[in-house]
PDB file of N, CA, C and O in Angstrom:
ATOM      1  N   MET A   1       7.156 -16.509  -5.678  1.00  0.00           N
ATOM      2  CA  MET A   1       5.938 -16.319  -4.615  1.00  0.00           C
ATOM      3  C   MET A   1       5.356 -14.891  -6.122  1.00  0.00           C
ATOM      4  O   MET A   1       5.711 -13.782  -6.520  1.00  0.00           O
ATOM      5  N   ALA A   2       4.183 -16.068  -6.463  1.00  0.00           N
ATOM      6  CA  ALA A   2       3.664 -15.397  -7.986  1.00  0.00           C
ATOM      7  C   ALA A   2       3.180 -13.667  -7.211  1.00  0.00           C
ATOM      8  O   ALA A   2       2.946 -13.759  -6.005  1.00  0.00           O
ATOM      9  N   GLN A   3       3.063 -12.516  -7.684  1.00  0.00           N
ATOM     10  CA  GLN A   3       2.678 -11.178  -7.327  1.00  0.00           C
ATOM     11  C   GLN A   3       1.872 -11.024  -8.541  1.00  0.00           C
ATOM     12  O   GLN A   3       2.530 -11.137  -9.575  1.00  0.00           O
ATOM     13  N   SER A   4       0.141 -10.709  -8.743  1.00  0.00           N
ATOM     14  CA  SER A   4      -0.934 -10.481  -9.032  1.00  0.00           C
ATOM     15  C   SER A   4      -1.298  -8.871  -9.258  1.00  0.00           C
ATOM     16  O   SER A   4      -0.742  -7.850  -8.852  1.00  0.00           O
ATOM     17  N   VAL A   5      -2.349  -9.070  -9.994  1.00  0.00           N
ATOM     18  CA  VAL A   5      -3.095  -7.445 -10.188  1.00  0.00           C
ATOM     19  C   VAL A   5      -3.543  -6.753  -9.159  1.00  0.00           C
ATOM     20  O   VAL A   5      -4.263  -7.346  -8.355  1.00  0.00           O
ATOM     21  N   PHE A   6      -3.305  -5.703  -8.999  1.00  0.00           N
ATOM     22  CA  PHE A   6      -4.195  -5.802  -7.502  1.00  0.00           C
ATOM     23  C   PHE A   6      -5.462  -4.960  -7.665  1.00  0.00           C
ATOM     24  O   PHE A   6      -4.924  -3.877  -7.433  1.00  0.00           O
ATOM     25  N   ASN A   7      -6.395  -4.732  -7.829  1.00  0.00           N
ATOM     26  CA  ASN A   7      -7.882  -4.768  -8.420  1.00  0.00           C
ATOM     27  C   ASN A   7      -8.439  -3.592  -7.281  1.00  0.00           C
ATOM     28  O   ASN A   7      -7.758  -3.484  -6.261  1.00  0.00           O
ATOM     29  N   HIS A   8      -9.127  -3.092  -7.361  1.00  0.00           N
ATOM     30  CA  HIS A   8      -9.440  -1.708  -7.011  1.00  0.00           C
ATOM     31  C   HIS A   8     -10.133  -2.248  -5.317  1.00  0.00           C
ATOM     32  O   HIS A   8      -9.741  -1.723  -4.274  1.00  0.00           O
ATOM     33  N   THR A   9     -11.299  -3.473  -5.361  1.00  0.00           N
ATOM     34  CA  THR A   9     -12.171  -4.136  -4.918  1.00  0.00           C
ATOM     35  C   THR A   9     -11.160  -4.822  -3.122  1.00  0.00           C
ATOM     36  O   THR A   9     -11.707  -5.168  -2.074  1.00  0.00           O
ATOM     37  N   GLU A  10      -9.655  -4.782  -3.431  1.00  0.00           N
ATOM     38  CA  GLU A  10      -8.979  -4.886  -2.808  1.00  0.00           C
ATOM     39  C   GLU A  10      -8.020  -4.059  -2.472  1.00  0.00           C
ATOM     40  O   GLU A  10      -7.480  -4.232  -1.380  1.00  0.00           O
ATOM     41  N   ALA A  11      -7.669  -3.173  -3.173  1.00  0.00           N
ATOM     42  CA  ALA A  11      -7.890  -1.535  -2.318  1.00  0.00           C
ATOM     43  C   ALA A  11      -8.509  -1.261  -1.581  1.00  0.00           C
ATOM     44  O   ALA A  11      -7.973  -1.168  -0.477  1.00  0.00           O
ATOM     45  N   SER A  12      -9.256  -1.107  -1.623  1.00  0.00           N
ATOM     46  CA  SER A  12     -10.677  -0.888  -0.510  1.00  0.00           C
ATOM     47  C   SER A  12     -10.467  -1.453   0.412  1.00  0.00           C
ATOM     48  O   SER A  12      -9.903  -0.788   1.281  1.00  0.00           O
ATOM     49  N   LYS A  13     -10.635  -2.254   0.598  1.00  0.00           N
ATOM     50  CA  LYS A  13     -10.310  -3.300   1.732  1.00  0.00           C
ATOM     51  C   LYS A  13      -9.189  -3.578   2.396  1.00  0.00           C
ATOM     52  O   LYS A  13      -9.301  -4.298   3.388  1.00  0.00           O
ATOM     53  N   VAL A  14      -8.052  -3.155   2.069  1.00  0.00           N
ATOM     54  CA  VAL A  14      -6.871  -2.704   2.406  1.00  0.00           C
ATOM     55  C   VAL A  14      -6.570  -1.502   2.368  1.00  0.00           C
ATOM     56  O   VAL A  14      -5.466  -1.083   2.719  1.00  0.00           O
ATOM     57  N   GLU A  15      -7.496  -0.790   1.944  1.00  0.00           N
ATOM     58  CA  GLU A  15      -7.421   0.456   2.447  1.00  0.00           C
ATOM     59  C   GLU A  15      -8.380   0.725   4.097  1.00  0.00           C
ATOM     60  O   GLU A  15      -7.749   1.284   4.995  1.00  0.00           O
ATOM     61  N   ALA A  16      -9.514   0.398   4.313  1.00  0.00           N
ATOM     62  CA  ALA A  16     -10.204  -0.698   5.533  1.00  0.00           C
ATOM     63  C   ALA A  16      -8.992  -0.639   6.979  1.00  0.00           C
ATOM     64  O   ALA A  16      -8.739   0.256   7.786  1.00  0.00           O
ATOM     65  N   PHE A  17      -8.378  -2.238   6.779  1.00  0.00           N
ATOM     66  CA  PHE A  17      -7.868  -2.208   7.079  1.00  0.00           C
ATOM     67  C   PHE A  17      -6.336  -1.544   8.024  1.00  0.00           C
ATOM     68  O   PHE A  17      -5.971  -1.766   9.178  1.00  0.00           O
ATOM     69  N   LEU A  18      -5.745  -0.700   6.957  1.00  0.00           N
ATOM     70  CA  LEU A  18      -5.165   0.425   7.307  1.00  0.00           C
ATOM     71  C   LEU A  18      -5.561   1.238   8.145  1.00  0.00           C
ATOM     72  O   LEU A  18      -5.205   1.095   9.315  1.00  0.00           O
ATOM     73  N   ARG A  19      -6.265   2.132   7.828  1.00  0.00           N
ATOM     74  CA  ARG A  19      -7.509   2.989   8.635  1.00  0.00           C
ATOM     75  C   ARG A  19      -7.481   2.741   9.896  1.00  0.00           C
ATOM     76  O   ARG A  19      -7.165   3.527  10.789  1.00  0.00           O
ATOM     77  N   GLN A  20      -7.915   1.295  10.026  1.00  0.00           N
ATOM     78  CA  GLN A  20      -8.406   0.793  11.548  1.00  0.00           C
ATOM     79  C   GLN A  20      -7.105   1.151  12.307  1.00  0.00           C
ATOM     80  O   GLN A  20      -7.039   1.963  13.230  1.00  0.00           O
ATOM     81  N   ARG A  21      -6.023   0.398  11.763  1.00  0.00           N
ATOM     82  CA  ARG A  21      -4.971  -0.432  12.577  1.00  0.00           C
ATOM     83  C   ARG A  21      -3.892   0.796  13.045  1.00  0.00           C
ATOM     84  O   ARG A  21      -3.369   0.937  14.151  1.00  0.00           O
ATOM     85  N   LEU A  22      -3.768   1.459  12.084  1.00  0.00           N
ATOM     86  CA  LEU A  22      -2.585   2.761  11.562  1.00  0.00           C
ATOM     87  C   LEU A  22      -3.286   4.104  11.701  1.00  0.00           C
ATOM     88  O   LEU A  22      -3.039   4.996  12.514  1.00  0.00           O
ATOM     89  N   ASN A  23      -4.048   4.076  10.914  1.00  0.00           N
ATOM     90  CA  ASN A  23      -4.499   6.188  11.579  1.00  0.00           C
ATOM     91  C   ASN A  23      -5.348   6.169  10.051  1.00  0.00           C
ATOM     92  O   ASN A  23      -4.958   5.874   8.921  1.00  0.00           O
ATOM     93  N   PRO A  24      -6.358   6.514  10.446  1.00  0.00           N
ATOM     94  CA  PRO A  24      -7.999   6.878  10.028  1.00  0.00           C
ATOM     95  C   PRO A  24      -7.614   7.763   9.074  1.00  0.00           C
ATOM     96  O   PRO A  24      -8.713   7.996   8.571  1.00  0.00           O
ATOM     97  N   GLU A  25      -6.474   8.732   8.180  1.00  0.00           N
ATOM     98  CA  GLU A  25      -6.373   9.328   7.602  1.00  0.00           C
ATOM     99  C   GLU A  25      -5.564   8.978   6.237  1.00  0.00           C
ATOM    100  O   GLU A  25      -5.394   9.831   5.366  1.00  0.00           O
ATOM    101  N   LEU A  26      -5.118   7.751   6.138  1.00  0.00           N
ATOM    102  CA  LEU A  26      -4.569   6.816   4.872  1.00  0.00           C
ATOM    103  C   LEU A  26      -5.269   6.802   4.398  1.00  0.00           C
ATOM    104  O   LEU A  26      -6.385   7.228   4.695  1.00  0.00           O
ATOM    105  N   LYS A  27      -4.851   6.203   3.256  1.00  0.00           N
ATOM    106  CA  LYS A  27      -5.739   5.889   1.626  1.00  0.00           C
ATOM    107  C   LYS A  27      -4.602   5.129   0.879  1.00  0.00           C
ATOM    108  O   LYS A  27      -3.401   4.913   1.041  1.00  0.00           O
ATOM    109  N   VAL A  28      -5.485   4.862   0.065  1.00  0.00           N
ATOM    110  CA  VAL A  28      -4.594   3.329  -1.113  1.00  0.00           C
ATOM    111  C   VAL A  28      -4.672   4.307  -2.257  1.00  0.00           C
ATOM    112  O   VAL A  28      -5.633   5.072  -2.336  1.00  0.00           O
ATOM    113  N   GLN A  29      -4.062   4.311  -2.815  1.00  0.00           N
ATOM    114  CA  GLN A  29      -4.152   5.074  -3.931  1.00  0.00           C
ATOM    115  C   GLN A  29      -4.041   3.714  -5.539  1.00  0.00           C
ATOM    116  O   GLN A  29      -3.124   2.894  -5.585  1.00  0.00           O
ATOM    117  N   MET A  30      -4.968   3.781  -6.466  1.00  0.00           N
ATOM    118  CA  MET A  30      -4.442   2.608  -7.572  1.00  0.00           C
ATOM    119  C   MET A  30      -3.478   3.256  -8.345  1.00  0.00           C
ATOM    120  O   MET A  30      -3.614   4.412  -7.946  1.00  0.00           O
ATOM    121  N   ARG A  31      -2.441   3.286  -9.333  1.00  0.00           N
ATOM    122  CA  ARG A  31      -1.619   2.923  -9.827  1.00  0.00           C
ATOM    123  C   ARG A  31      -2.582   3.718 -11.437  1.00  0.00           C
ATOM    124  O   ARG A  31      -3.796   3.590 -11.598  1.00  0.00           O
ATOM    125  N   GLN A  32      -1.699   4.441 -12.363  1.00  0.00           N
ATOM    126  CA  GLN A  32      -2.525   4.996 -13.873  1.00  0.00           C
ATOM    127  C   GLN A  32      -2.272   3.749 -14.298  1.00  0.00           C
ATOM    128  O   GLN A  32      -2.894   3.784 -15.360  1.00  0.00           O
ATOM    129  N   ARG A  33      -1.717   2.452 -14.231  1.00  0.00           N
ATOM    130  CA  ARG A  33      -1.514   1.551 -15.666  1.00  0.00           C
ATOM    131  C   ARG A  33      -2.080   0.037 -14.431  1.00  0.00           C
ATOM    132  O   ARG A  33      -1.941   0.258 -13.228  1.00  0.00           O
ATOM    133  N   PRO A  34      -2.647  -1.314 -14.856  1.00  0.00           N
ATOM    134  CA  PRO A  34      -2.785  -1.945 -13.895  1.00  0.00           C
ATOM    135  C   PRO A  34      -1.440  -2.187 -13.585  1.00  0.00           C
ATOM    136  O   PRO A  34      -0.554  -1.739 -14.312  1.00  0.00           O
ATOM    137  N   ASP A  35      -1.084  -3.135 -12.144  1.00  0.00           N
ATOM    138  CA  ASP A  35       0.221  -2.802 -11.455  1.00  0.00           C
ATOM    139  C   ASP A  35       0.098  -4.203 -10.659  1.00  0.00           C
ATOM    140  O   ASP A  35      -0.782  -4.971 -11.048  1.00  0.00           O
ATOM    141  N   GLU A  36       1.092  -4.680  -9.338  1.00  0.00           N
ATOM    142  CA  GLU A  36       0.351  -5.205  -8.911  1.00  0.00           C
ATOM    143  C   GLU A  36       0.655  -4.936  -7.287  1.00  0.00           C
ATOM    144  O   GLU A  36       0.538  -5.659  -6.298  1.00  0.00           O
ATOM    145  N   CYS A  37       1.280  -3.005  -7.554  1.00  0.00           N
ATOM    146  CA  CYS A  37       0.824  -2.630  -5.916  1.00  0.00           C
ATOM    147  C   CYS A  37      -0.206  -1.437  -6.428  1.00  0.00           C
ATOM    148  O   CYS A  37      -0.927  -1.434  -7.426  1.00  0.00           O
ATOM    149  N   ALA A  38      -0.008  -0.292  -5.275  1.00  0.00           N
ATOM    150  CA  ALA A  38      -0.953   0.363  -4.978  1.00  0.00           C
ATOM    151  C   ALA A  38      -0.054   1.479  -4.265  1.00  0.00           C
ATOM    152  O   ALA A  38       0.921   1.051  -3.647  1.00  0.00           O
ATOM    153  N   GLU A  39      -0.250   2.734  -4.278  1.00  0.00           N
ATOM    154  CA  GLU A  39       0.182   3.650  -4.029  1.00  0.00           C
ATOM    155  C   GLU A  39      -0.292   3.837  -2.059  1.00  0.00           C
ATOM    156  O   GLU A  39      -1.463   4.111  -1.795  1.00  0.00           O
ATOM    157  N   ILE A  40       0.772   3.645  -0.856  1.00  0.00           N
ATOM    158  CA  ILE A  40      -0.263   4.567   0.693  1.00  0.00           C
ATOM    159  C   ILE A  40       0.210   6.213   0.659  1.00  0.00           C
ATOM    160  O   ILE A  40       1.414   6.436   0.533  1.00  0.00           O
ATOM    161  N   TYR A  41      -0.619   7.221   0.758  1.00  0.00           N
ATOM    162  CA  TYR A  41      -0.772   7.811   1.142  1.00  0.00           C
ATOM    163  C   TYR A  41      -1.288   8.344   2.462  1.00  0.00           C
ATOM    164  O   TYR A  41      -2.140   7.669   3.040  1.00  0.00           O
ATOM    165  N   LEU A  42      -0.608  10.189   3.351  1.00  0.00           N
ATOM    166  CA  LEU A  42      -1.006  10.709   4.800  1.00  0.00           C
ATOM    167  C   LEU A  42      -1.752  11.826   3.745  1.00  0.00           C
ATOM    168  O   LEU A  42      -1.041  11.520   2.788  1.00  0.00           O
ATOM    169  N   GLY A  43      -2.243  12.412   3.438  1.00  0.00           N
ATOM    170  CA  GLY A  43      -2.402  13.802   3.161  1.00  0.00           C
ATOM    171  C   GLY A  43      -1.794  13.934   1.514  1.00  0.00           C
ATOM    172  O   GLY A  43      -2.247  13.217   0.622  1.00  0.00           O
ATOM    173  N   ALA A  44      -1.242  14.454   1.388  1.00  0.00           N
ATOM    174  CA  ALA A  44      -0.303  14.404  -0.335  1.00  0.00           C
ATOM    175  C   ALA A  44       0.847  13.457  -0.397  1.00  0.00           C
ATOM    176  O   ALA A  44       1.343  13.055  -1.450  1.00  0.00           O
ATOM    177  N   GLU A  45       1.408  12.986   1.325  1.00  0.00           N
ATOM    178  CA  GLU A  45       2.483  12.412   0.815  1.00  0.00           C
ATOM    179  C   GLU A  45       2.766  11.302   0.572  1.00  0.00           C
ATOM    180  O   GLU A  45       2.262  10.650   1.487  1.00  0.00           O
ATOM    181  N   CYS A  46       3.433  10.421  -0.316  1.00  0.00           N
ATOM    182  CA  CYS A  46       3.170   8.943  -0.465  1.00  0.00           C
ATOM    183  C   CYS A  46       4.209   8.135   0.597  1.00  0.00           C
ATOM    184  O   CYS A  46       5.436   8.063   0.668  1.00  0.00           O
ATOM    185  N   LEU A  47       3.264   7.649   1.267  1.00  0.00           N
ATOM    186  CA  LEU A  47       4.648   6.774   2.280  1.00  0.00           C
ATOM    187  C   LEU A  47       5.330   5.984   1.460  1.00  0.00           C
ATOM    188  O   LEU A  47       6.552   6.137   1.460  1.00  0.00           O
ATOM    189  N   GLY A  48       4.580   4.679   0.325  1.00  0.00           N
ATOM    190  CA  GLY A  48       4.797   3.949  -0.112  1.00  0.00           C
ATOM    191  C   GLY A  48       4.221   2.571  -0.019  1.00  0.00           C
ATOM    192  O   GLY A  48       3.999   2.159   1.120  1.00  0.00           O
ATOM    193  N   VAL A  49       4.012   1.981  -0.785  1.00  0.00           N
ATOM    194  CA  VAL A  49       3.557   0.880  -1.522  1.00  0.00           C
ATOM    195  C   VAL A  49       2.890  -0.596  -0.924  1.00  0.00           C
ATOM    196  O   VAL A  49       3.522  -1.513  -0.399  1.00  0.00           O
ATOM    197  N   VAL A  50       1.741  -0.540  -1.119  1.00  0.00           N
ATOM    198  CA  VAL A  50       0.880  -2.137  -0.826  1.00  0.00           C
ATOM    199  C   VAL A  50       1.448  -3.363  -2.188  1.00  0.00           C
ATOM    200  O   VAL A  50       1.205  -2.947  -3.321  1.00  0.00           O
ATOM    201  N   SER A  51       2.016  -4.500  -2.131  1.00  0.00           N
ATOM    202  CA  SER A  51       1.400  -5.450  -2.749  1.00  0.00           C
ATOM    203  C   SER A  51       0.898  -6.445  -3.054  1.00  0.00           C
ATOM    204  O   SER A  51       1.383  -7.393  -2.437  1.00  0.00           O
ATOM    205  N   LYS A  52       0.119  -6.714  -3.744  1.00  0.00           N
ATOM    206  CA  LYS A  52      -0.207  -8.417  -3.480  1.00  0.00           C
ATOM    207  C   LYS A  52       0.629  -9.449  -3.826  1.00  0.00           C
ATOM    208  O   LYS A  52       0.983  -9.611  -4.994  1.00  0.00           O
ATOM    209  N   ASN A  53       0.993 -10.187  -2.898  1.00  0.00           N
ATOM    210  CA  ASN A  53       2.113 -11.309  -3.079  1.00  0.00           C
ATOM    211  C   ASN A  53       0.330 -12.753  -3.141  1.00  0.00           C
ATOM    212  O   ASN A  53      -0.646 -12.428  -2.464  1.00  0.00           O
ATOM    213  N   VAL A  54       0.264 -14.112  -3.973  1.00  0.00           N
ATOM    214  CA  VAL A  54      -0.402 -14.912  -3.826  1.00  0.00           C
ATOM    215  C   VAL A  54       0.909 -16.033  -4.266  1.00  0.00           C
ATOM    216  O   VAL A  54       1.716 -15.823  -5.172  1.00  0.00           O
ATOM    217  N   ASP A  55       0.873 -17.348  -3.307  1.00  0.00           N
ATOM    218  CA  ASP A  55       1.791 -18.009  -3.049  1.00  0.00           C
ATOM    219  C   ASP A  55       0.722 -18.868  -2.594  1.00  0.00           C
ATOM    220  O   ASP A  55      -0.035 -18.489  -1.701  1.00  0.00           O
ATOM    221  N   GLU A  56       0.580 -20.241  -3.262  1.00  0.00           N
ATOM    222  CA  GLU A  56       0.442 -21.732  -3.522  1.00  0.00           C
ATOM    223  C   GLU A  56      -1.226 -21.724  -2.798  1.00  0.00           C
ATOM    224  O   GLU A  56      -1.818 -22.145  -1.804  1.00  0.00           O
ATOM    225  N   GLY A  57      -1.479 -20.928  -4.072  1.00  0.00           N
ATOM    226  CA  GLY A  57      -3.282 -20.670  -3.555  1.00  0.00           C
ATOM    227  C   GLY A  57      -3.639 -18.847  -2.374  1.00  0.00           C
ATOM    228  O   GLY A  57      -4.620 -18.104  -2.408  1.00  0.00           O
ATOM    229  N   GLU A  58      -2.772 -18.784  -1.792  1.00  0.00           N
ATOM    230  CA  GLU A  58      -2.934 -18.044  -0.451  1.00  0.00           C
ATOM    231  C   GLU A  58      -2.572 -16.320  -0.518  1.00  0.00           C
ATOM    232  O   GLU A  58      -1.547 -15.831  -0.044  1.00  0.00           O
ATOM    233  N   THR A  59      -3.174 -15.893  -0.904  1.00  0.00           N
ATOM    234  CA  THR A  59      -2.965 -13.872  -0.932  1.00  0.00           C
ATOM    235  C   THR A  59      -2.575 -13.689   0.265  1.00  0.00           C
ATOM    236  O   THR A  59      -3.037 -14.343   1.200  1.00  0.00           O
ATOM    237  N   SER A  60      -1.664 -12.769   0.405  1.00  0.00           N
ATOM    238  CA  SER A  60      -1.265 -11.655   1.286  1.00  0.00           C
ATOM    239  C   SER A  60      -1.022 -10.782   0.660  1.00  0.00           C
ATOM    240  O   SER A  60      -0.952 -11.005  -0.548  1.00  0.00           O
ATOM    241  N   TYR A  61      -0.765  -9.323   1.156  1.00  0.00           N
ATOM    242  CA  TYR A  61      -0.277  -7.713   0.904  1.00  0.00           C
ATOM    243  C   TYR A  61       1.084  -7.610   1.871  1.00  0.00           C
ATOM    244  O   TYR A  61       1.049  -8.023   3.030  1.00  0.00           O
ATOM    245  N   SER A  62       2.139  -7.092   1.356  1.00  0.00           N
ATOM    246  CA  SER A  62       2.905  -6.308   1.619  1.00  0.00           C
ATOM    247  C   SER A  62       2.821  -4.757   1.693  1.00  0.00           C
ATOM    248  O   SER A  62       2.325  -4.165   0.734  1.00  0.00           O
ATOM    249  N   PHE A  63       3.394  -3.878   3.053  1.00  0.00           N
ATOM    250  CA  PHE A  63       3.137  -2.830   3.212  1.00  0.00           C
ATOM    251  C   PHE A  63       5.194  -2.721   3.370  1.00  0.00           C
ATOM    252  O   PHE A  63       6.003  -3.150   4.193  1.00  0.00           O
ATOM    253  N   GLU A  64       5.275  -2.064   2.324  1.00  0.00           N
ATOM    254  CA  GLU A  64       6.206  -0.961   2.214  1.00  0.00           C
ATOM    255  C   GLU A  64       6.758   0.383   2.355  1.00  0.00           C
ATOM    256  O   GLU A  64       6.559   1.319   1.580  1.00  0.00           O
ATOM    257  N   ILE A  65       7.371   0.393   3.265  1.00  0.00           N
ATOM    258  CA  ILE A  65       7.329   1.925   3.945  1.00  0.00           C
ATOM    259  C   ILE A  65       8.406   2.707   2.841  1.00  0.00           C
ATOM    260  O   ILE A  65       8.321   1.965   1.862  1.00  0.00           O
ATOM    261  N   THR A  66       9.133   3.536   2.566  1.00  0.00           N
ATOM    262  CA  THR A  66      10.188   4.095   2.129  1.00  0.00           C
ATOM    263  C   THR A  66       9.989   5.270   2.804  1.00  0.00           C
ATOM    264  O   THR A  66       9.006   6.011   2.767  1.00  0.00           O
ATOM    265  N   ILE A  67      11.486   5.425   3.714  1.00  0.00           N
ATOM    266  CA  ILE A  67      11.710   7.120   4.764  1.00  0.00           C
ATOM    267  C   ILE A  67      13.502   7.396   4.178  1.00  0.00           C
ATOM    268  O   ILE A  67      14.653   6.971   4.268  1.00  0.00           O
ATOM    269  N   LEU A  68      12.946   8.057   3.780  1.00  0.00           N
ATOM    270  CA  LEU A  68      14.263   8.953   2.831  1.00  0.00           C
ATOM    271  C   LEU A  68      14.916   9.176   4.093  1.00  0.00           C
ATOM    272  O   LEU A  68      14.363   9.339   5.180  1.00  0.00           O
ATOM    273  N   ASP A  69      16.144   9.167   3.840  1.00  0.00           N
ATOM    274  CA  ASP A  69      17.383  10.567   4.955  1.00  0.00           C
ATOM    275  C   ASP A  69      17.282  11.378   5.402  1.00  0.00           C
ATOM    276  O   ASP A  69      16.975  11.818   6.510  1.00  0.00           O
ATOM    277  N   ILE A  70      17.752  11.891   3.845  1.00  0.00           N
ATOM    278  CA  ILE A  70      17.085  14.036   4.586  1.00  0.00           C
ATOM    279  C   ILE A  70      15.199  13.828   4.991  1.00  0.00           C
ATOM    280  O   ILE A  70      14.671  14.857   4.568  1.00  0.00           O
ATOM    281  N   ASP A  71      14.194  12.977   5.573  1.00  0.00           N
ATOM    282  CA  ASP A  71      13.995  12.860   6.190  1.00  0.00           C
ATOM    283  C   ASP A  71      14.002  12.963   7.811  1.00  0.00           C
ATOM    284  O   ASP A  71      13.900  13.833   8.676  1.00  0.00           O
ATOM    285  N   LEU A  72      14.196  11.456   7.703  1.00  0.00           N
ATOM    286  CA  LEU A  72      15.166  12.339   9.132  1.00  0.00           C
ATOM    287  C   LEU A  72      15.755  13.580  10.166  1.00  0.00           C
ATOM    288  O   LEU A  72      16.048  13.749  11.350  1.00  0.00           O
ATOM    289  N   ASP A  73      15.711  14.502   8.559  1.00  0.00           N
ATOM    290  CA  ASP A  73      17.248  15.452   9.315  1.00  0.00           C
ATOM    291  C   ASP A  73      16.630  16.084  10.437  1.00  0.00           C
ATOM    292  O   ASP A  73      17.341  16.184  11.438  1.00  0.00           O
ATOM    293  N   ASP A  74      15.344  16.580  10.503  1.00  0.00           N
ATOM    294  CA  ASP A  74      14.618  17.257  11.256  1.00  0.00           C
ATOM    295  C   ASP A  74      14.175  16.747  13.316  1.00  0.00           C
ATOM    296  O   ASP A  74      13.837  17.356  14.331  1.00  0.00           O
ATOM    297  N   LEU A  75      14.589  14.763  12.759  1.00  0.00           N
ATOM    298  CA  LEU A  75      14.045  14.618  13.939  1.00  0.00           C
ATOM    299  C   LEU A  75      14.467  14.570  14.942  1.00  0.00           C
ATOM    300  O   LEU A  75      13.727  14.426  15.916  1.00  0.00           O
TER     301      LEU A  75
END
């Protein structure tokens, strides 16, 4: 599976999708350098990354959430 550069147009579409499906406060933020992924924020907290994947001519986007063990201590 090949990864391609994630652009601003795609970031806007993914952001609209995530806001509609998960939380209207989510924001997709592009990284400083051209990259295959962008960061997902809820307020000032980075929740994870979304990456673009191209395989056999089909494009998909993967959303990876990082949960630190210390974040679970208060639950």
